Backbone as JSON Lines, residues from 0, in Angstrom:
{"i":0,"aa":"M","n":[-12.47,28.58,-4.18],"ca":[-13.3,27.53,-3.61],"c":[-13.72,26.55,-4.7]}
{"i":1,"aa":"I","n":[-13.69,25.29,-4.38],"ca":[-14.08,24.25,-5.32],"c":[-15.59,24.12,-5.35]}
{"i":2,"aa":"Q","n":[-16.14,24.19,-6.54],"ca":[-17.58,24.04,-6.7],"c":[-17.92,22.55,-6.72]}
{"i":3,"aa":"K","n":[-19.08,22.22,-6.2],"ca":[-19.5,20.82,-6.13],"c":[-19.45,20.14,-7.49]}
{"i":4,"aa":"E","n":[-19.86,20.82,-8.54],"ca":[-19.88,20.19,-9.86],"c":[-18.48,19.93,-10.41]}
{"i":5,"aa":"N","n":[-17.47,20.59,-9.85],"ca":[-16.08,20.39,-10.3],"c":[-15.32,19.41,-9.41]}
{"i":6,"aa":"L","n":[-15.97,18.86,-8.42],"ca":[-15.31,17.99,-7.46],"c":[-14.72,16.76,-8.13]}
{"i":7,"aa":"S","n":[-15.33,16.27,-9.2],"ca":[-14.82,15.08,-9.87],"c":[-13.47,15.36,-10.54]}
{"i":8,"aa":"D","n":[-13.13,16.62,-10.74],"ca":[-11.86,16.98,-11.35],"c":[-10.73,17.1,-10.32]}
{"i":9,"aa":"V","n":[-11.07,16.99,-9.04],"ca":[-10.08,17.14,-7.97],"c":[-9.52,15.77,-7.62]}
{"i":10,"aa":"E","n":[-8.2,15.68,-7.52],"ca":[-7.57,14.43,-7.13],"c":[-7.48,14.4,-5.61]}
{"i":11,"aa":"L","n":[-8.16,13.45,-5.01],"ca":[-8.2,13.33,-3.57],"c":[-7.29,12.2,-3.11]}
{"i":12,"aa":"Y","n":[-6.04,12.53,-2.87],"ca":[-5.1,11.55,-2.36],"c":[-4.05,12.3,-1.55]}
{"i":13,"aa":"D","n":[-3.35,11.54,-0.75],"ca":[-2.29,12.12,0.06],"c":[-1.12,11.14,0.05]}
{"i":14,"aa":"M","n":[-0.07,11.51,-0.65],"ca":[1.08,10.64,-0.77],"c":[1.69,10.32,0.59]}
{"i":15,"aa":"G","n":[1.66,11.27,1.5],"ca":[2.19,11.05,2.85],"c":[1.42,9.97,3.59]}
{"i":16,"aa":"I","n":[0.12,9.97,3.44],"ca":[-0.7,8.94,4.1],"c":[-0.42,7.57,3.48]}
{"i":17,"aa":"E","n":[-0.31,7.53,2.16],"ca":[0.01,6.26,1.5],"c":[1.34,5.72,2.02]}
{"i":18,"aa":"R","n":[2.34,6.58,2.09],"ca":[3.64,6.15,2.6],"c":[3.56,5.69,4.05]}
{"i":19,"aa":"S","n":[2.76,6.39,4.84],"ca":[2.61,6.01,6.25],"c":[1.99,4.63,6.4]}
{"i":20,"aa":"V","n":[0.96,4.36,5.61],"ca":[0.31,3.05,5.67],"c":[1.31,1.95,5.32]}
{"i":21,"aa":"L","n":[2.06,2.15,4.25],"ca":[3.06,1.15,3.85],"c":[4.13,1.0,4.92]}
{"i":22,"aa":"S","n":[4.58,2.1,5.48],"ca":[5.62,2.05,6.52],"c":[5.14,1.28,7.75]}
{"i":23,"aa":"I","n":[3.91,1.52,8.15],"ca":[3.35,0.82,9.31],"c":[3.33,-0.69,9.06]}
{"i":24,"aa":"L","n":[2.9,-1.08,7.86],"ca":[2.81,-2.51,7.54],"c":[4.18,-3.16,7.49]}
{"i":25,"aa":"I","n":[5.19,-2.41,7.07],"ca":[6.56,-2.95,7.02],"c":[7.16,-3.03,8.42]}
{"i":26,"aa":"Q","n":[6.96,-1.99,9.21],"ca":[7.57,-1.92,10.54],"c":[6.87,-2.79,11.57]}
{"i":27,"aa":"D","n":[5.57,-2.96,11.42],"ca":[4.81,-3.73,12.4],"c":[3.79,-4.61,11.69]}
{"i":28,"aa":"P","n":[4.23,-5.78,11.22],"ca":[3.34,-6.66,10.47],"c":[2.1,-7.12,11.25]}
{"i":29,"aa":"S","n":[2.06,-6.88,12.56],"ca":[0.86,-7.25,13.3],"c":[-0.36,-6.47,12.81]}
{"i":30,"aa":"F","n":[-0.13,-5.38,12.09],"ca":[-1.24,-4.61,11.53],"c":[-1.85,-5.27,10.3]}
{"i":31,"aa":"M","n":[-1.23,-6.32,9.81],"ca":[-1.76,-6.99,8.63],"c":[-3.19,-7.48,8.87]}
{"i":32,"aa":"G","n":[-3.5,-7.86,10.09],"ca":[-4.86,-8.26,10.41],"c":[-5.86,-7.13,10.2]}
{"i":33,"aa":"E","n":[-5.41,-5.91,10.41],"ca":[-6.27,-4.75,10.22],"c":[-6.57,-4.53,8.73]}
{"i":34,"aa":"V","n":[-5.64,-4.91,7.89],"ca":[-5.83,-4.72,6.45],"c":[-7.11,-5.41,5.99]}
{"i":35,"aa":"D","n":[-7.35,-6.62,6.46],"ca":[-8.58,-7.32,6.1],"c":[-9.81,-6.58,6.62]}
{"i":36,"aa":"R","n":[-9.69,-6.07,7.83],"ca":[-10.82,-5.35,8.42],"c":[-11.09,-4.05,7.66]}
{"i":37,"aa":"W","n":[-10.03,-3.38,7.23],"ca":[-10.17,-2.13,6.48],"c":[-10.59,-2.37,5.04]}
{"i":38,"aa":"E","n":[-10.47,-3.62,4.58],"ca":[-10.73,-3.98,3.19],"c":[-9.87,-3.13,2.25]}
{"i":39,"aa":"L","n":[-8.61,-2.97,2.62],"ca":[-7.66,-2.19,1.84],"c":[-7.27,-2.94,0.59]}
{"i":40,"aa":"K","n":[-7.43,-2.31,-0.55],"ca":[-7.12,-2.9,-1.85],"c":[-5.99,-2.11,-2.51]}
{"i":41,"aa":"P","n":[-5.18,-2.78,-3.33],"ca":[-4.08,-2.08,-4.0],"c":[-4.54,-0.86,-4.8]}
{"i":42,"aa":"Q","n":[-5.67,-0.97,-5.46],"ca":[-6.15,0.14,-6.28],"c":[-6.58,1.35,-5.45]}
{"i":43,"aa":"M","n":[-6.64,1.21,-4.15],"ca":[-6.95,2.34,-3.28],"c":[-5.76,3.29,-3.12]}
{"i":44,"aa":"F","n":[-4.57,2.8,-3.52],"ca":[-3.4,3.66,-3.52],"c":[-3.37,4.4,-4.85]}
{"i":45,"aa":"Y","n":[-3.18,5.69,-4.8],"ca":[-3.16,6.5,-6.01],"c":[-1.86,6.32,-6.78]}
{"i":46,"aa":"V","n":[-0.76,6.27,-6.06],"ca":[0.56,6.18,-6.69],"c":[0.83,4.73,-7.08]}
{"i":47,"aa":"E","n":[1.15,4.5,-8.34],"ca":[1.29,3.13,-8.85],"c":[2.35,2.32,-8.09]}
{"i":48,"aa":"I","n":[3.48,2.92,-7.78],"ca":[4.52,2.16,-7.07],"c":[4.02,1.76,-5.68]}
{"i":49,"aa":"H","n":[3.16,2.54,-5.09],"ca":[2.59,2.17,-3.79],"c":[1.68,0.95,-3.95]}
{"i":50,"aa":"Q","n":[0.96,0.88,-5.06],"ca":[0.13,-0.3,-5.33],"c":[1.01,-1.54,-5.45]}
{"i":51,"aa":"I","n":[2.13,-1.4,-6.15],"ca":[3.05,-2.51,-6.36],"c":[3.67,-2.96,-5.04]}
{"i":52,"aa":"I","n":[4.11,-1.99,-4.24],"ca":[4.7,-2.3,-2.94],"c":[3.67,-2.97,-2.04]}
{"i":53,"aa":"Y","n":[2.46,-2.45,-2.03],"ca":[1.39,-3.05,-1.2],"c":[1.13,-4.49,-1.64]}
{"i":54,"aa":"N","n":[1.08,-4.73,-2.94],"ca":[0.89,-6.1,-3.44],"c":[2.01,-7.01,-2.96]}
{"i":55,"aa":"A","n":[3.24,-6.51,-2.99],"ca":[4.39,-7.3,-2.53],"c":[4.25,-7.62,-1.04]}
{"i":56,"aa":"I","n":[3.86,-6.64,-0.25],"ca":[3.69,-6.85,1.19],"c":[2.62,-7.91,1.46]}
{"i":57,"aa":"I","n":[1.49,-7.78,0.8],"ca":[0.39,-8.74,0.99],"c":[0.82,-10.14,0.56]}
{"i":58,"aa":"S","n":[1.47,-10.22,-0.58],"ca":[1.93,-11.51,-1.09],"c":[2.9,-12.18,-0.13]}
{"i":59,"aa":"L","n":[3.89,-11.42,0.35],"ca":[4.85,-11.98,1.3],"c":[4.19,-12.42,2.59]}
{"i":60,"aa":"Y","n":[3.28,-11.63,3.07],"ca":[2.6,-11.97,4.32],"c":[1.81,-13.26,4.18]}
{"i":61,"aa":"R","n":[1.15,-13.41,3.05],"ca":[0.36,-14.63,2.81],"c":[1.25,-15.85,2.59]}
{"i":62,"aa":"E","n":[2.38,-15.65,1.91],"ca":[3.3,-16.76,1.63],"c":[4.12,-17.17,2.85]}
{"i":63,"aa":"R","n":[4.61,-16.19,3.59],"ca":[5.59,-16.45,4.65],"c":[5.11,-16.1,6.05]}
{"i":64,"aa":"G","n":[4.07,-15.29,6.13],"ca":[3.64,-14.81,7.44],"c":[4.59,-13.78,8.02]}
{"i":65,"aa":"A","n":[5.47,-13.27,7.18],"ca":[6.46,-12.29,7.63],"c":[6.68,-11.25,6.55]}
{"i":66,"aa":"V","n":[7.01,-10.05,7.0],"ca":[7.3,-8.96,6.09],"c":[8.44,-8.14,6.69]}
{"i":67,"aa":"D","n":[9.44,-7.85,5.89],"ca":[10.45,-6.89,6.3],"c":[11.01,-6.24,5.04]}
{"i":68,"aa":"S","n":[11.78,-5.19,5.22],"ca":[12.23,-4.41,4.06],"c":[13.11,-5.23,3.1]}
{"i":69,"aa":"Q","n":[13.91,-6.15,3.63],"ca":[14.75,-6.97,2.76],"c":[13.91,-7.94,1.93]}
{"i":70,"aa":"L","n":[12.91,-8.54,2.55],"ca":[12.02,-9.45,1.81],"c":[11.27,-8.69,0.72]}
{"i":71,"aa":"I","n":[10.82,-7.49,1.06],"ca":[10.09,-6.69,0.09],"c":[10.99,-6.3,-1.07]}
{"i":72,"aa":"A","n":[12.21,-5.86,-0.77],"ca":[13.15,-5.5,-1.83],"c":[13.42,-6.69,-2.74]}
{"i":73,"aa":"S","n":[13.58,-7.86,-2.16],"ca":[13.82,-9.07,-2.95],"c":[12.61,-9.39,-3.83]}
{"i":74,"aa":"K","n":[11.43,-9.3,-3.25],"ca":[10.19,-9.57,-4.0],"c":[10.04,-8.6,-5.16]}
{"i":75,"aa":"L","n":[10.28,-7.33,-4.91],"ca":[10.16,-6.32,-5.96],"c":[11.19,-6.56,-7.06]}
{"i":76,"aa":"S","n":[12.38,-6.93,-6.66],"ca":[13.44,-7.23,-7.63],"c":[13.05,-8.43,-8.5]}
{"i":77,"aa":"S","n":[12.41,-9.43,-7.89],"ca":[12.02,-10.63,-8.64],"c":[10.94,-10.36,-9.67]}
{"i":78,"aa":"I","n":[10.2,-9.27,-9.49],"ca":[9.16,-8.92,-10.47],"c":[9.61,-7.76,-11.37]}
{"i":79,"aa":"G","n":[10.89,-7.42,-11.26],"ca":[11.46,-6.43,-12.16],"c":[11.23,-4.98,-11.79]}
{"i":80,"aa":"V","n":[10.96,-4.75,-10.51],"ca":[10.76,-3.36,-10.06],"c":[12.02,-2.87,-9.38]}
């Protein structure tokens, strides 16, 4: 059992949830409006590549109003990822 005083040593993240959030935003960009409501920030993703992908999604949505896997791959390629 985790003791309360040791809770700060526990990493509280779920890679599956992070992937699910990114997948939803890619598959159904209509959820982008929810992102503002959730106040979702890149640093809320534990995995660094998820932060980078999320930034690419947000950037594309703001620039083009559209997001799809090909646009994201192109954006990531343009920044050297």
